[in-house]
N, CA, C, O and the ligand as a Tripos MOL2 file, in Angstrom:
@<TRIPOS>MOLECULE
protein
  241   239    61     0     0
PROTEIN
NO_CHARGES

@<TRIPOS>ATOM
      1 N           8.5530   23.1760    1.7040 N.3       1 MET1
      2 CA          7.2170   22.9780    1.1300 C.3       1 MET1
      3 C           6.8670   21.5040    1.0740 C.2       1 MET1
      4 O           7.7230   20.6490    0.8500 O.2       1 MET1
      5 N           5.6270   21.2360    1.2760 N.am      2 ARG2
      6 CA          5.1750   19.8460    1.2800 C.3       2 ARG2
      7 C           5.0500   19.3150   -0.1320 C.2       2 ARG2
      8 O           4.5240   19.9900   -1.0180 O.2       2 ARG2
      9 N           5.5200   18.1470   -0.3300 N.am      3 SER3
     10 CA          5.3770   17.5380   -1.6500 C.3       3 SER3
     11 C           4.0340   16.8120   -1.7250 C.2       3 SER3
     12 O           3.4370   16.4560   -0.7090 O.2       3 SER3
     13 N           3.5940   16.6120   -2.9230 N.am      4 ASP4
     14 CA          2.2670   16.0240   -3.1070 C.3       4 ASP4
     15 C           2.3760   14.5540   -3.4950 C.2       4 ASP4
     16 O           1.9220   14.1250   -4.5560 O.2       4 ASP4
     17 N           2.9840   13.8150   -2.6070 N.am      5 ILE5
     18 CA          3.1550   12.3910   -2.9020 C.3       5 ILE5
     19 C           1.9280   11.6190   -2.4480 C.2       5 ILE5
     20 O           1.4150   11.8250   -1.3480 O.2       5 ILE5
     21 N           1.4860   10.7610   -3.2830 N.am      6 ARG6
     22 CA          0.3270    9.9340   -2.9310 C.3       6 ARG6
     23 C           0.7420    8.4830   -2.8280 C.2       6 ARG6
     24 O           1.8070    8.0680   -3.2850 O.2       6 ARG6
     25 N          -0.1510    7.7320   -2.2060 N.am      7 ARG7
     26 CA          0.1580    6.3250   -1.9880 C.3       7 ARG7
     27 C          -1.0330    5.4780   -2.4300 C.2       7 ARG7
     28 O          -2.1890    5.8460   -2.2220 O.2       7 ARG7
     29 N          -0.7320    4.3680   -3.0280 N.am      8 CYS8
     30 CA         -1.7800    3.4490   -3.4680 C.3       8 CYS8
     31 C          -2.7300    3.1380   -2.3150 C.2       8 CYS8
     32 O          -2.2960    2.6800   -1.2580 O.2       8 CYS8
     33 N          -4.0200    3.3840   -2.5140 N.am      9 ALA9
     34 CA         -4.9790    3.1980   -1.4250 C.3       9 ALA9
     35 C          -5.1470    1.7180   -1.0810 C.2       9 ALA9
     36 O          -5.5280    1.3750    0.0380 O.2       9 ALA9
     37 N          -4.8660    0.8650   -2.0250 N.am     10 ASP10
     38 CA         -5.0930   -0.5690   -1.8090 C.3      10 ASP10
     39 C          -3.7940   -1.3390   -1.6460 C.2      10 ASP10
     40 O          -3.7600   -2.5610   -1.7900 O.2      10 ASP10
     41 N          -2.7330   -0.6160   -1.3450 N.am     11 TRP11
     42 CA         -1.4300   -1.2960   -1.3590 C.3      11 TRP11
     43 C          -1.3870   -2.4830   -0.4080 C.2      11 TRP11
     44 O          -0.7050   -3.4730   -0.6700 O.2      11 TRP11
     45 N          -2.1190   -2.3780    0.7000 N.am     12 ARG12
     46 CA         -2.0710   -3.4940    1.6570 C.3      12 ARG12
     47 C          -2.6780   -4.7650    1.0700 C.2      12 ARG12
     48 O          -2.3200   -5.8770    1.4570 O.2      12 ARG12
     49 N          -3.5800   -4.5830    0.1520 N.am     13 GLU13
     50 CA         -4.2240   -5.7390   -0.4600 C.3      13 GLU13
     51 C          -3.4160   -6.2790   -1.6290 C.2      13 GLU13
     52 O          -3.3500   -7.4860   -1.8650 O.2      13 GLU13
     53 N          -2.8010   -5.3430   -2.3570 N.am     14 VAL14
     54 CA         -2.2260   -5.7210   -3.6430 C.3      14 VAL14
     55 C          -0.7090   -5.8370   -3.6280 C.2      14 VAL14
     56 O          -0.1320   -6.6760   -4.3200 O.2      14 VAL14
     57 N          -0.0700   -4.9850   -2.8290 N.am     15 HIS15
     58 CA          1.3920   -4.9320   -2.8680 C.3      15 HIS15
     59 C           2.0010   -5.3860   -1.5490 C.2      15 HIS15
     60 O           1.3350   -5.4510   -0.5160 O.2      15 HIS15
     61 N           3.2670   -5.6930   -1.6210 N.am     16 GLU16
     62 CA          3.9750   -6.1100   -0.4170 C.3      16 GLU16
     63 C           4.3160   -4.9000    0.4400 C.2      16 GLU16
     64 O           4.4460   -5.0120    1.6590 O.2      16 GLU16
     65 N           4.4590   -3.7500   -0.1950 N.am     17 ARG17
     66 CA          4.7520   -2.5150    0.5530 C.3      17 ARG17
     67 C           4.1120   -1.3330   -0.1580 C.2      17 ARG17
     68 O           3.6850   -1.4510   -1.3060 O.2      17 ARG17
     69 N           4.0450   -0.1930    0.5210 N.am     18 PRO18
     70 CA          3.3630    0.9620   -0.0680 C.3      18 PRO18
     71 C           3.9480    1.3540   -1.4150 C.2      18 PRO18
     72 O           5.1640    1.3530   -1.6050 O.2      18 PRO18
     73 N           3.0680    1.6870   -2.3400 N.am     19 VAL19
     74 CA          3.5000    2.1710   -3.6450 C.3      19 VAL19
     75 C           3.1840    3.6560   -3.7210 C.2      19 VAL19
     76 O           2.0340    4.0640   -3.5590 O.2      19 VAL19
     77 N           4.2000    4.4540   -3.9650 N.am     20 TYR20
     78 CA          4.0150    5.8990   -3.9910 C.3      20 TYR20
     79 C           4.0020    6.4010   -5.4260 C.2      20 TYR20
     80 O           4.6540    5.8450   -6.3100 O.2      20 TYR20
     81 N           3.2500    7.4540   -5.6260 N.am     21 THR21
     82 CA          3.1640    8.0430   -6.9470 C.3      21 THR21
     83 C           2.8450    9.5220   -6.8380 C.2      21 THR21
     84 O           2.3630    9.9920   -5.8070 O.2      21 THR21
     85 N           3.1180   10.2490   -7.9110 N.am     22 LEU22
     86 CA          2.7350   11.6590   -7.9420 C.3      22 LEU22
     87 C           1.4100   11.8260   -8.6640 C.2      22 LEU22
     88 O           0.8160   12.9040   -8.6420 O.2      22 LEU22
     89 N           0.9490   10.7660   -9.3010 N.am     23 GLY23
     90 CA         -0.3100   10.8260  -10.0230 C.3      23 GLY23
     91 C          -1.4880   10.5330   -9.1210 C.2      23 GLY23
     92 O          -1.3400   10.4180   -7.9050 O.2      23 GLY23
     93 N          -2.6570   10.4140   -9.7230 N.am     24 SER24
     94 CA         -3.8580   10.1890   -8.9250 C.3      24 SER24
     95 C          -4.1930    8.7100   -8.8300 C.2      24 SER24
     96 O          -5.1150    8.3120   -8.1180 O.2      24 SER24
     97 N          -3.4250    7.8950   -9.5620 N.am     25 HIS25
     98 CA         -3.6750    6.4640   -9.5060 C.3      25 HIS25
     99 C          -2.3650    5.7050   -9.3700 C.2      25 HIS25
    100 O          -1.3130    6.1500   -9.8300 O.2      25 HIS25
    101 N          -2.4550    4.5600   -8.7330 N.am     26 CYS26
    102 CA         -1.2830    3.7210   -8.5520 C.3      26 CYS26
    103 C          -0.7710    3.2570   -9.9090 C.2      26 CYS26
    104 O          -1.5350    2.7130  -10.7060 O.2      26 CYS26
    105 N           0.5090    3.4670  -10.1780 N.am     27 PRO27
    106 CA          1.0690    3.0540  -11.4610 C.3      27 PRO27
    107 C           1.2040    1.5420  -11.5680 C.2      27 PRO27
    108 O           1.3680    1.0080  -12.6650 O.2      27 PRO27
    109 N           1.1380    0.8630  -10.4560 N.am     28 ALA28
    110 CA          1.3400   -0.5780  -10.4560 C.3      28 ALA28
    111 C           0.0360   -1.3520  -10.6260 C.2      28 ALA28
    112 O          -0.0030   -2.3460  -11.3510 O.2      28 ALA28
    113 N          -1.0370   -0.9040   -9.9600 N.am     29 CYS29
    114 CA         -2.2710   -1.6830  -10.0050 C.3      29 CYS29
    115 C          -3.4640   -0.8580  -10.4720 C.2      29 CYS29
    116 O          -4.5370   -1.4100  -10.7130 O.2      29 CYS29
    117 N          -3.2900    0.4600  -10.6030 N.am     30 GLY30
    118 CA         -4.3710    1.2670  -11.1360 C.3      30 GLY30
    119 C          -5.4010    1.7070  -10.1150 C.2      30 GLY30
    120 O          -6.3760    2.3750  -10.4600 O.2      30 GLY30
    121 N          -5.1900    1.3370   -8.8570 N.am     31 ALA31
    122 CA         -6.1230    1.7520   -7.8120 C.3      31 ALA31
    123 C          -5.9670    3.2390   -7.5320 C.2      31 ALA31
    124 O          -4.9940    3.8640   -7.9540 O.2      31 ALA31
    125 N          -6.9170    3.7850   -6.8280 N.am     32 GLU32
    126 CA         -6.8450    5.1970   -6.4780 C.3      32 GLU32
    127 C          -5.6320    5.4490   -5.5830 C.2      32 GLU32
    128 O          -5.3130    4.6450   -4.7080 O.2      32 GLU32
    129 N          -4.9770    6.5580   -5.8160 N.am     33 ALA33
    130 CA         -3.8530    6.9320   -4.9650 C.3      33 ALA33
    131 C          -4.2930    8.0570   -4.0460 C.2      33 ALA33
    132 O          -4.8760    9.0440   -4.4950 O.2      33 ALA33
    133 N          -4.0160    7.9080   -2.7750 N.am     34 VAL34
    134 CA         -4.4630    8.8910   -1.7960 C.3      34 VAL34
    135 C          -3.2690    9.6020   -1.1750 C.2      34 VAL34
    136 O          -2.1480    9.0940   -1.1830 O.2      34 VAL34
    137 N          -3.5270   10.7620   -0.6500 N.am     35 ASN35
    138 CA         -2.4710   11.5260   -0.0110 C.3      35 ASN35
    139 C          -1.8540   10.7210    1.1200 C.2      35 ASN35
    140 O          -2.5550   10.1320    1.9420 O.2      35 ASN35
    141 N          -0.5510   10.7100    1.1440 N.am     36 SER36
    142 CA          0.1150    9.9080    2.1620 C.3      36 SER36
    143 C           0.2000   10.7040    3.4570 C.2      36 SER36
    144 O           1.2170   11.3260    3.7660 O.2      36 SER36
    145 N          -0.8900   10.6650    4.1990 N.am     37 ALA37
    146 CA         -0.9030   11.3150    5.5060 C.3      37 ALA37
    147 C          -0.0910   10.4830    6.4810 C.2      37 ALA37
    148 O           0.1920    9.3150    6.2130 O.2      37 ALA37
    149 N           0.2820   11.0600    7.5930 N.am     38 PRO38
    150 CA          0.9930   10.2830    8.6150 C.3      38 PRO38
    151 C           0.2590    8.9880    8.9080 C.2      38 PRO38
    152 O          -0.9280    8.9950    9.2360 O.2      38 PRO38
    153 N           0.9560    7.9020    8.7900 N.am     39 ALA39
    154 CA          0.3110    6.6080    8.9110 C.3      39 ALA39
    155 C          -0.1160    6.3270   10.3380 C.2      39 ALA39
    156 O           0.6800    6.4880   11.2640 O.2      39 ALA39
    157 N          -1.3620    5.9070   10.5330 N.am     40 PRO40
    158 CA         -1.8510    5.5460   11.8610 C.3      40 PRO40
    159 C          -1.3870    4.1490   12.2490 C.2      40 PRO40
    160 O          -1.5660    3.7160   13.3880 O.2      40 PRO40
    161 N          -0.8040    3.4650   11.3110 N.am     41 PHE41
    162 CA         -0.3490    2.1040   11.5860 C.3      41 PHE41
    163 C           1.1570    2.0320   11.5220 C.2      41 PHE41
    164 O           1.8080    2.9700   11.0610 O.2      41 PHE41
    165 N           1.6990    0.9670   11.9630 N.am     42 ASP42
    166 CA          3.1280    0.7430   11.9150 C.3      42 ASP42
    167 C           3.5730    0.6390   10.4650 C.2      42 ASP42
    168 O           3.1270   -0.2570    9.7480 O.2      42 ASP42
    169 N           4.4480    1.5420   10.0170 N.am     43 PRO43
    170 CA          4.8680    1.5250    8.6170 C.3      43 PRO43
    171 C           5.6310    0.2640    8.2610 C.2      43 PRO43
    172 O           5.7810   -0.0680    7.0860 O.2      43 PRO43
    173 N           6.1000   -0.4200    9.2510 N.am     44 GLU44
    174 CA          6.8320   -1.6520    8.9580 C.3      44 GLU44
    175 C           5.8860   -2.8210    8.7630 C.2      44 GLU44
    176 O           6.3080   -3.9320    8.4390 O.2      44 GLU44
    177 N           4.6130   -2.5610    8.9620 N.am     45 ASP45
    178 CA          3.5960   -3.5660    8.6770 C.3      45 ASP45
    179 C           3.8640   -4.8790    9.3890 C.2      45 ASP45
    180 O           4.2350   -5.8790    8.7740 O.2      45 ASP45
    181 N           3.6670   -4.8540   10.6910 N.am     46 ARG46
    182 CA          3.9500   -6.0330   11.5090 C.3      46 ARG46
    183 C           3.1470   -7.2470   11.0660 C.2      46 ARG46
    184 O           3.5760   -8.3880   11.2400 O.2      46 ARG46
    185 N           1.9840   -6.9890   10.4950 N.am     47 TYR47
    186 CA          1.1090   -8.0970   10.1490 C.3      47 TYR47
    187 C           1.2780   -8.5570    8.7140 C.2      47 TYR47
    188 O           0.5700   -9.4480    8.2450 O.2      47 TYR47
    189 N           2.2220   -7.9420    8.0240 N.am     48 GLY48
    190 CA          2.4250   -8.2750    6.6230 C.3      48 GLY48
    191 C           2.7170   -9.7440    6.4140 C.2      48 GLY48
    192 O           2.1620  -10.3770    5.5160 O.2      48 GLY48
    193 N           3.5890  -10.2810    7.2460 N.am     49 GLU49
    194 CA          3.9360  -11.6810    7.0660 C.3      49 GLU49
    195 C           2.7380  -12.5850    7.2900 C.2      49 GLU49
    196 O           2.4890  -13.5260    6.5360 O.2      49 GLU49
    197 N           2.0190  -12.2790    8.3250 N.am     50 TYR50
    198 CA          0.8230  -13.0630    8.6430 C.3      50 TYR50
    199 C          -0.1770  -13.0010    7.5010 C.2      50 TYR50
    200 O          -0.7580  -14.0100    7.1010 O.2      50 TYR50
    201 N          -0.3660  -11.7890    6.9830 N.am     51 ARG51
    202 CA         -1.3250  -11.5970    5.9100 C.3      51 ARG51
    203 C          -0.8880  -12.3530    4.6580 C.2      51 ARG51
    204 O          -1.6940  -13.0000    3.9900 O.2      51 ARG51
    205 N           0.4070  -12.2550    4.3570 N.am     52 ARG52
    206 CA          0.8960  -12.9240    3.1620 C.3      52 ARG52
    207 C           0.8000  -14.4380    3.3110 C.2      52 ARG52
    208 O           0.5520  -15.1530    2.3400 O.2      52 ARG52
    209 N           0.9960  -14.9100    4.5190 N.am     53 ALA53
    210 CA          0.8860  -16.3490    4.7630 C.3      53 ALA53
    211 C          -0.5410  -16.7930    4.4810 C.2      53 ALA53
    212 O          -0.7690  -17.8340    3.8650 O.2      53 ALA53
    213 N          -1.4870  -16.0000    4.9330 N.am     54 LEU54
    214 CA         -2.8940  -16.3260    4.6890 C.3      54 LEU54
    215 C          -3.1720  -16.3800    3.1880 C.2      54 LEU54
    216 O          -3.8440  -17.2810    2.6850 O.2      54 LEU54
    217 N          -2.6340  -15.3880    2.5000 N.am     55 LYS55
    218 CA         -2.8630  -15.2860    1.0680 C.3      55 LYS55
    219 C          -2.3110  -16.5370    0.3790 C.2      55 LYS55
    220 O          -2.9470  -17.1280   -0.4940 O.2      55 LYS55
    221 N          -1.1230  -16.9090    0.8000 N.am     56 ARG56
    222 CA         -0.4720  -18.0560    0.1880 C.3      56 ARG56
    223 C          -1.3240  -19.3140    0.4140 C.2      56 ARG56
    224 O          -1.4940  -20.1530   -0.4710 O.2      56 ARG56
    225 N          -1.8480  -19.4000    1.6420 N.am     57 ARG57
    226 CA         -2.6380  -20.5640    1.9990 C.3      57 ARG57
    227 C          -3.9010  -20.6520    1.1360 C.2      57 ARG57
    228 O          -4.2850  -21.7130    0.6440 O.2      57 ARG57
    229 N          -4.5280  -19.4750    0.9800 N.am     58 ARG58
    230 CA         -5.7660  -19.4330    0.2160 C.3      58 ARG58
    231 C          -5.5130  -19.8720   -1.2290 C.2      58 ARG58
    232 O          -6.3200  -20.5600   -1.8540 O.2      58 ARG58
    233 N          -4.3300  -19.4310   -1.7340 N.am     59 ARG59
    234 CA         -4.0390  -19.6840   -3.1370 C.3      59 ARG59
    235 C          -3.6610  -21.1510   -3.3390 C.2      59 ARG59
    236 O          -4.0180  -21.7720   -4.3400 O.2      59 ARG59
    237 N          -2.9180  -21.6940   -2.3470 N.am     60 GLY60
    238 CA         -2.4220  -23.0420   -2.5270 C.3      60 GLY60
    239 C          -3.5390  -24.0460   -2.3430 C.2      60 GLY60
    240 O          -3.3110  -25.2500   -2.4580 O.2      60 GLY60
    241 ZN         -1.3730   -0.2010   -6.2180 Zn       61 ZN61
@<TRIPOS>BOND
     1     1     2 1
     2     2     3 1
     3     3     4 2
     4     3     5 am
     5     5     6 1
     6     6     7 1
     7     7     8 2
     8     7     9 am
     9     9    10 1
    10    10    11 1
    11    11    12 2
    12    11    13 am
    13    13    14 1
    14    14    15 1
    15    15    16 2
    16    15    17 am
    17    17    18 1
    18    18    19 1
    19    19    20 2
    20    19    21 am
    21    21    22 1
    22    22    23 1
    23    23    24 2
    24    23    25 am
    25    25    26 1
    26    26    27 1
    27    27    28 2
    28    27    29 am
    29    29    30 1
    30    30    31 1
    31    31    32 2
    32    31    33 am
    33    33    34 1
    34    34    35 1
    35    35    36 2
    36    35    37 am
    37    37    38 1
    38    38    39 1
    39    39    40 2
    40    39    41 am
    41    41    42 1
    42    42    43 1
    43    43    44 2
    44    43    45 am
    45    45    46 1
    46    46    47 1
    47    47    48 2
    48    47    49 am
    49    49    50 1
    50    50    51 1
    51    51    52 2
    52    51    53 am
    53    53    54 1
    54    54    55 1
    55    55    56 2
    56    55    57 am
    57    57    58 1
    58    58    59 1
    59    59    60 2
    60    59    61 am
    61    61    62 1
    62    62    63 1
    63    63    64 2
    64    63    65 am
    65    65    66 1
    66    66    67 1
    67    67    68 2
    68    67    69 am
    69    69    70 1
    70    70    71 1
    71    71    72 2
    72    71    73 am
    73    73    74 1
    74    74    75 1
    75    75    76 2
    76    75    77 am
    77    77    78 1
    78    78    79 1
    79    79    80 2
    80    79    81 am
    81    81    82 1
    82    82    83 1
    83    83    84 2
    84    83    85 am
    85    85    86 1
    86    86    87 1
    87    87    88 2
    88    87    89 am
    89    89    90 1
    90    90    91 1
    91    91    92 2
    92    91    93 am
    93    93    94 1
    94    94    95 1
    95    95    96 2
    96    95    97 am
    97    97    98 1
    98    98    99 1
    99    99   100 2
   100    99   101 am
   101   101   102 1
   102   102   103 1
   103   103   104 2
   104   103   105 am
   105   105   106 1
   106   106   107 1
   107   107   108 2
   108   107   109 am
   109   109   110 1
   110   110   111 1
   111   111   112 2
   112   111   113 am
   113   113   114 1
   114   114   115 1
   115   115   116 2
   116   115   117 am
   117   117   118 1
   118   118   119 1
   119   119   120 2
   120   119   121 am
   121   121   122 1
   122   122   123 1
   123   123   124 2
   124   123   125 am
   125   125   126 1
   126   126   127 1
   127   127   128 2
   128   127   129 am
   129   129   130 1
   130   130   131 1
   131   131   132 2
   132   131   133 am
   133   133   134 1
   134   134   135 1
   135   135   136 2
   136   135   137 am
   137   137   138 1
   138   138   139 1
   139   139   140 2
   140   139   141 am
   141   141   142 1
   142   142   143 1
   143   143   144 2
   144   143   145 am
   145   145   146 1
   146   146   147 1
   147   147   148 2
   148   147   149 am
   149   149   150 1
   150   150   151 1
   151   151   152 2
   152   151   153 am
   153   153   154 1
   154   154   155 1
   155   155   156 2
   156   155   157 am
   157   157   158 1
   158   158   159 1
   159   159   160 2
   160   159   161 am
   161   161   162 1
   162   162   163 1
   163   163   164 2
   164   163   165 am
   165   165   166 1
   166   166   167 1
   167   167   168 2
   168   167   169 am
   169   169   170 1
   170   170   171 1
   171   171   172 2
   172   171   173 am
   173   173   174 1
   174   174   175 1
   175   175   176 2
   176   175   177 am
   177   177   178 1
   178   178   179 1
   179   179   180 2
   180   179   181 am
   181   181   182 1
   182   182   183 1
   183   183   184 2
   184   183   185 am
   185   185   186 1
   186   186   187 1
   187   187   188 2
   188   187   189 am
   189   189   190 1
   190   190   191 1
   191   191   192 2
   192   191   193 am
   193   193   194 1
   194   194   195 1
   195   195   196 2
   196   195   197 am
   197   197   198 1
   198   198   199 1
   199   199   200 2
   200   199   201 am
   201   201   202 1
   202   202   203 1
   203   203   204 2
   204   203   205 am
   205   205   206 1
   206   206   207 1
   207   207   208 2
   208   207   209 am
   209   209   210 1
   210   210   211 1
   211   211   212 2
   212   211   213 am
   213   213   214 1
   214   214   215 1
   215   215   216 2
   216   215   217 am
   217   217   218 1
   218   218   219 1
   219   219   220 2
   220   219   221 am
   221   221   222 1
   222   222   223 1
   223   223   224 2
   224   223   225 am
   225   225   226 1
   226   226   227 1
   227   227   228 2
   228   227   229 am
   229   229   230 1
   230   230   231 1
   231   231   232 2
   232   231   233 am
   233   233   234 1
   234   234   235 1
   235   235   236 2
   236   235   237 am
   237   237   238 1
   238   238   239 1
   239   239   240 2
@<TRIPOS>SUBSTRUCTURE
     1 MET1         2 RESIDUE 1 A MET
     2 ARG2         6 RESIDUE 1 A ARG
     3 SER3        10 RESIDUE 1 A SER
     4 ASP4        14 RESIDUE 1 A ASP
     5 ILE5        18 RESIDUE 1 A ILE
     6 ARG6        22 RESIDUE 1 A ARG
     7 ARG7        26 RESIDUE 1 A ARG
     8 CYS8        30 RESIDUE 1 A CYS
     9 ALA9        34 RESIDUE 1 A ALA
    10 ASP10       38 RESIDUE 1 A ASP
    11 TRP11       42 RESIDUE 1 A TRP
    12 ARG12       46 RESIDUE 1 A ARG
    13 GLU13       50 RESIDUE 1 A GLU
    14 VAL14       54 RESIDUE 1 A VAL
    15 HIS15       58 RESIDUE 1 A HIS
    16 GLU16       62 RESIDUE 1 A GLU
    17 ARG17       66 RESIDUE 1 A ARG
    18 PRO18       70 RESIDUE 1 A PRO
    19 VAL19       74 RESIDUE 1 A VAL
    20 TYR20       78 RESIDUE 1 A TYR
    21 THR21       82 RESIDUE 1 A THR
    22 LEU22       86 RESIDUE 1 A LEU
    23 GLY23       90 RESIDUE 1 A GLY
    24 SER24       94 RESIDUE 1 A SER
    25 HIS25       98 RESIDUE 1 A HIS
    26 CYS26      102 RESIDUE 1 A CYS
    27 PRO27      106 RESIDUE 1 A PRO
    28 ALA28      110 RESIDUE 1 A ALA
    29 CYS29      114 RESIDUE 1 A CYS
    30 GLY30      118 RESIDUE 1 A GLY
    31 ALA31      122 RESIDUE 1 A ALA
    32 GLU32      126 RESIDUE 1 A GLU
    33 ALA33      130 RESIDUE 1 A ALA
    34 VAL34      134 RESIDUE 1 A VAL
    35 ASN35      138 RESIDUE 1 A ASN
    36 SER36      142 RESIDUE 1 A SER
    37 ALA37      146 RESIDUE 1 A ALA
    38 PRO38      150 RESIDUE 1 A PRO
    39 ALA39      154 RESIDUE 1 A ALA
    40 PRO40      158 RESIDUE 1 A PRO
    41 PHE41      162 RESIDUE 1 A PHE
    42 ASP42      166 RESIDUE 1 A ASP
    43 PRO43      170 RESIDUE 1 A PRO
    44 GLU44      174 RESIDUE 1 A GLU
    45 ASP45      178 RESIDUE 1 A ASP
    46 ARG46      182 RESIDUE 1 A ARG
    47 TYR47      186 RESIDUE 1 A TYR
    48 GLY48      190 RESIDUE 1 A GLY
    49 GLU49      194 RESIDUE 1 A GLU
    50 TYR50      198 RESIDUE 1 A TYR
    51 ARG51      202 RESIDUE 1 A ARG
    52 ARG52      206 RESIDUE 1 A ARG
    53 ALA53      210 RESIDUE 1 A ALA
    54 LEU54      214 RESIDUE 1 A LEU
    55 LYS55      218 RESIDUE 1 A LYS
    56 ARG56      222 RESIDUE 1 A ARG
    57 ARG57      226 RESIDUE 1 A ARG
    58 ARG58      230 RESIDUE 1 A ARG
    59 ARG59      234 RESIDUE 1 A ARG
    60 GLY60      238 RESIDUE 1 A GLY
    61 ZN61       241 GROUP 0 **** ****
């Protein structure tokens, strides 16, 4: 049987990696949690480093 695991809809913006929950909202940031369908993107997030570098630059 399929489990009803959801994933933070905004995890790419807010977290370093996907945040999973059984509730309807992310326990970490409070954003909406959506059903974790098969990811259309690389789960290893090839662009994560690049994105985080940008974030760091913006902040610094
Ligand atoms: Zn979140």
